[in-house]
N, C-alpha and C positions, 0 to 999 in steps of 0.2 A: 729787308727782314733779317733778323738775327738767326744765325744757323749754328749748328754744333753746340759747343759749350760757351760761345761768346756771350758776354753779358750785355744787356741793354741798359746803358748808363742812365738813360732818361727814366726808365722804370725804377731803377735803384733810387734816383733822386726823389721821384714821386712818393715811393713807399717810405723813404727816410723822412721826407718832409711831413708826410701824413702822421707817422708815429711820433715825431717831435711835436707836431701840432696837437695830437691827442694828449700827450703827456703834459705839455705846457698849459693847455686849457684846463685839464682836470686838476692840476696843482694850483692854478691861480683862481679858479672859480669859487672854492669854498669860502664862505663867510662864517666863522666859527666863534662860539663863546660858550663857556661852561659855568654853571652856577653852583656846582658842588654835587648835583644829582643828575641834571639834564644837560645834554649837549645840544645847543641850538645851532642849526645849520641853515645857511642861506646861499644864494648864488650871486656872485659879483656881476654876472652878465644880465641880471634882472635890473641893473641900474638903468634908468630912463635913457633911451637913445643907443644903448650898447647892443641892442638886438642886431644892428647892421653888421657888427663884427662877426656874428655867427654865420653869415653868408659865405665867409671865407674860413672861419675857424672850425666849422662843422666839416671835418675832413673824412667822415666815413664814406661818402661817395667816392673819394679818391682811393680809399683802401680797396673798395670793391672793383673799381676801374682797373687799378694796377694789378689786383689779384686776377681779374679776368684775362688781362693780357699775358701775365706770367703763366697762368694755367694753360692757356692755349699753346703758348710756345713750348712749355715742358711736355704737354701731351703729344705734340708733334714729334718730340725727340724720343719719347718713351718706346720701349720695345713692344708694348701692347697697352691698351686701355686698362686691362686688369692690373698689370704691374704698376701703372701710374696711379691708379686709384688706391691700391694697397699702400704705396709709399706716402701719398698725400694724407690718407686717413690716419696712419700711424704718426706722421709728423705733427699733425694738428693736435692729437690727443696726448702724446707723450709729455709735452711740457706742462700740461695741466695737472698731472698726477702729483708732483711735489707740492703745488699750490693747495690741492685738496688735502693732502696729508697734513700740511701745516695748519690749515684752518679747521680741521677736525679737532685739533688739540688747542688752538689758540684761545677760543672763547672761555674754556674751562680754566686755562692758565691765567687769563686776565681777571676772572672772577676771584681766583685764589689770591691774586695780588691786590684785591680790594677795589678794582675798578667797578663802578656802579653798573647795573644791568643795562640801562638805556644806551650809554656809550658803547658797551660791548655789542649790543644789537646793531648799532649804526656801523661799527667797524666790520662786523660780519656781513652786513648787507653790501657795503661798499666793495669789499673784497670779491664778492660773488657777482655783482650786478653786471660787470663787463663781460661775463661769460656768454651773454646773449649773442655777441658778435660771433664767437666761435661756433655757437649752435647754428646760426643762420649760414655762416660761411661753409660749414661742413655740408649743408644741403646744396649749396652752389657747387661745391666740389663733386658731390655725387651726380649732379645734373650736367656737369661739364661735358662729358663725352656726347650726350644727347644734344646739348645745346650747341656744341661745336658742329655736329652734323646739320642742325637747323641753320646755323650761320653759313655753312658752305652753300646751302640751297637757297636761302632767302635773304641773307645779309642783314642790312639795317632794318628790314621789315620786322625782324624778330623783336628788337627792343621797342619798336613802335607799337607792336601789338601788346607787348607787356605793359607799356605805358598806358595804353588805352584801357587795359584791364585794371590798372591801378586807379585810374580816374573813376571807373565804374564802382570800384570798391569804396573809394572816398565818397561817392554820391550816396551809396547805401549807408556808410558809416555816419555821415553828417545828417542823415534822416532817420535817426533813432535806431539804427542797427549797428551800434558801436563795436560789438565784438568782431564783426566781419572785417573791421579795419586791420586786424592782425594778418589777414591774407596778404596784405601788402609787404609783409616781411619777406615774402617770396617774390611777388611781382616787381616791387621797386628795386630790390637789391639784385635780382636776376637781370633786370633791364640794364642797370649800371654795369654789372659784371659783363654783360653782352657788349657794351660799348668798348670794353677792354679788348674784346675779340677784334673789333674794327680797327683798333690801334695795332694789334699784333699782325693782322693780315695786310697792313700798309694803307688801308683806306683813310684813316685819320692822319697818318703821317704825310700823306700827299697834299694836305691843306697848306696853302701859303700862309705866311704870317698874317696877312690881311684877312684871309679866309678864317683863320683861327680866331682872330679878334671879333669878326662878325658872328662867329659861332658863340663866343663868350657873351657878346652883347645880347644875342638872341636868348640865350639861356637865362641870364640875369633879368632881361626884360620881361620874359614870361614869368619868372619868379615874382617880380614886382607886381605884375597884373594879377597873378593868383592871390597874392597877399592882399592887394588893395580891393579886389572885387570878389574874392572867394572866401571860404570859411577858414582859411589857413592863418595861423599865428605868424607874426613877423619874425619871431626867433626860430632858428633852425635847430635849437636844442630845447628840451623840456624845461619849463620854468616853474618854480614852486608856486602853487596856488592857481596856475593857469588852467582854464577849463578844458583846453585841448592841447595836444602836442604834435609837432611834426615828426617826432622820432619814436614815440611809443603810443600807438603803432606808427610806423613810417608812413608818410603821406606822399602823394604824387608830386608835390611841390619839390621834393628832394631830387626828382629826376631833372627838373629845370635847373636847380642849383648845380647838379652834377655836370650838366652840359656847359654851364657858365664857367665852372672851375676847370674842367678839362680843356675848354677852348683857351682859357687864359694861360694854362701851362703849356699847351701846344704852341702858342704864340711865342713863348719864351724858351722853347725847347733847345734851340741851338745855343743860346746863352747858358742855359742850365748845364748842358752836356759839356760845354767848354770849361765852365767853372768846376764841375765835378771831376774833370780829367786832371786837374792839378793834384800835386802830391798830397797836400794836407786833406782836402775834401775826399780824395780817393781813399786815403787811409781810414778816414772816419766811416765812409760807406762800407769799406771792407770789413771793419770791425762790427758795424751795426747789422749788416746784411744777415748773418747767421743767427742774430739774436732778436729779430723783430718781435717774435711771439713772446719771448721771455720779458722783454721790455714792456710789452703791452700787459702781460699778466701780473707783473710785479710792481708796476708804477703806483697802483692804488694802495697795495699794502705798504709801500714806502711812505705814502701820504698818511696812512693811519698811524704809522710809527711816529712820524714827526708831529702830527696833530695830537696824538695821545700824550706825548711828552710835553709839548709846548702848551697846548690848550687845557687838557685834562690835568696834567701833572703840575704845570707851572702857572696856570691861570692866564695865559696869553689870550687876547681876543683880537680877531681880525679888525683892523681899522676900516673906516668907511671906504668902500671901493672907489678908486679914482682920487682919493685925497692924497696930500703930500705924504702923510704917514704910511699910507698903503703902498705908494710908489717906492718909498724908501725901504719898506720892510720886504717887498717882493723879491729882490735879489737874494737876500739872506734866506728867505723861505725856500726859494728854488734851489739854492746851493745845498741847504741842509737835506732837502728831500732827495736831491741828486746823489749826495754821498750815500744815503741809506740805500738808494736803488742800486748803486754800484756794488755795495756789499752784498745785497741780495742776489745780484747777477753773478757775483763770484761764487756764491754758494749753489745757486739753483740754475744758472744759465747753462751749465754743462749738459743738462737734460735735453735741450734743444739741439745740441751738436752731437748727441749720440747717434750713431748710424744704426740702421736696422737691416737685417738680411731680407732679401726678397721673399715676399709672402707666397705660399703655395695655395692659399685659400681661394676658392672659386669666387667669381664676381658677385654672385648672389649673397655669399657670406660677407663680402666686403661692404656691400650695400647695407646689409643688416648691421654691420659694425658701425657704419656712419650714422645710420638712423638711431641706433641705441645711444651712441655717444652724443648726438645732437639733442635727443630728448633729455638725457641726463644733465647736460650743460644748461639747457633751458630751465629745467627744474631747479637747479642750483641758483641760477640767476634770479629766479622768481622768489625763492624761499630764503636765500642768504645762508650764512653759516652759523647762525646763532643757536639753533635748536638741533642737537646732535641726532635725535631720533627722527626729526623731520627731513634731514639731508641724506640719511643713509640709503633710502631707495634710489635717489638720484645718483649718488656716488656709485652704487652698484651698477647702474646703467652705463655710466662712463667706463667703469672697469670692464664691464661686459663688452662694450664697444672696442676697447683696446685689445682684449683677449681675442675677440672674433677676428680682429685684423691680422692675427697670426704673427705678431711682431717678436723677433728675437734680436736683442740689442748687441751692437758691436762697438768698437772703439769710436771715440768722437771723430766727426768729420772735420777736415781742414776748414778753417774760417775763410771761405771764398764767397764773395757776394755774386750771385748770378741771378738772372731773371728766371726764377723757378716758377 
């Protein structure tokens, strides 16, 4: 087990791989065309047979797994649960503030520049939709001290019970009680987060390579059975026009995918740690570690800039996914979007590295801060940034959450990647 301020290189690799996977998938998925008024949007992963890619490219389970492990490790190092909670809430909400500020102004500016209303709405929705993750993750952070106590007492029985609850929710959801499915935003992601606890306490690290491969085979095997004989779509991401989605709301099949992915990575753990210990990969991890949240928040705005210029401005249309033209265009598309992201990080990435002085707020106030922030982020994700009057109540909740957290900013923190 990692102690003190030593970093867990494996967790660094998992988180870095997850964020790179999120960015790469989101940049390559869009199939775009513009007719002068309407922006047509499609998904490259809806290409027949490509659904199997999503069993590995849907990396949100790995984000929650690594987050659970890092949260338990950092909670154990903290002077108190209250201090830990205050630091985590502020760190999650602070990088969102500049994104909100930009997108409160951006739609009006785009309209002034003559961009038609429908593409403006698409851009505002894309920029906001990924805030769902922060909303749910804030709730897992608030639950971490209680879930850590449950883990100490019951171990892996906790995610097993959460998984059973997720299956019951799915049973109700697929029997005409659709809205109840959103309860799995708590059950599914808390269960995966709890698996991270089992890594942090050494339980999963004690698996041999063969044991980890069996774990992975079991996870993906159960996934295949649930897709073949259950009501679950084969794709692990939402597809345009599909009657149901495994992500919105999350379904229990994602737990099986999580087990498969985690087992696969654990089997490769020694090789990954050895590779990441080299100078080049270590330097990349050291740069990326303090910027995970900023990369996540700004990679879709980077896509809207490139898509807006190329598709809306210059008339470019995405070639048929998988075609030679698509394969040839992909590197240029990725490079252009990457350049825009780097520029955005130079401007806005500093907010994530700003330090905050310890909060003196009581625990109940910090919980209220997290709940308010989570509600505001969820509202923004649902409504998008297109209508200024519609987003202001949600923005107010996010600002209230940040204020209740009692944050006072200090100088930027050194860029050191640790398993926080």
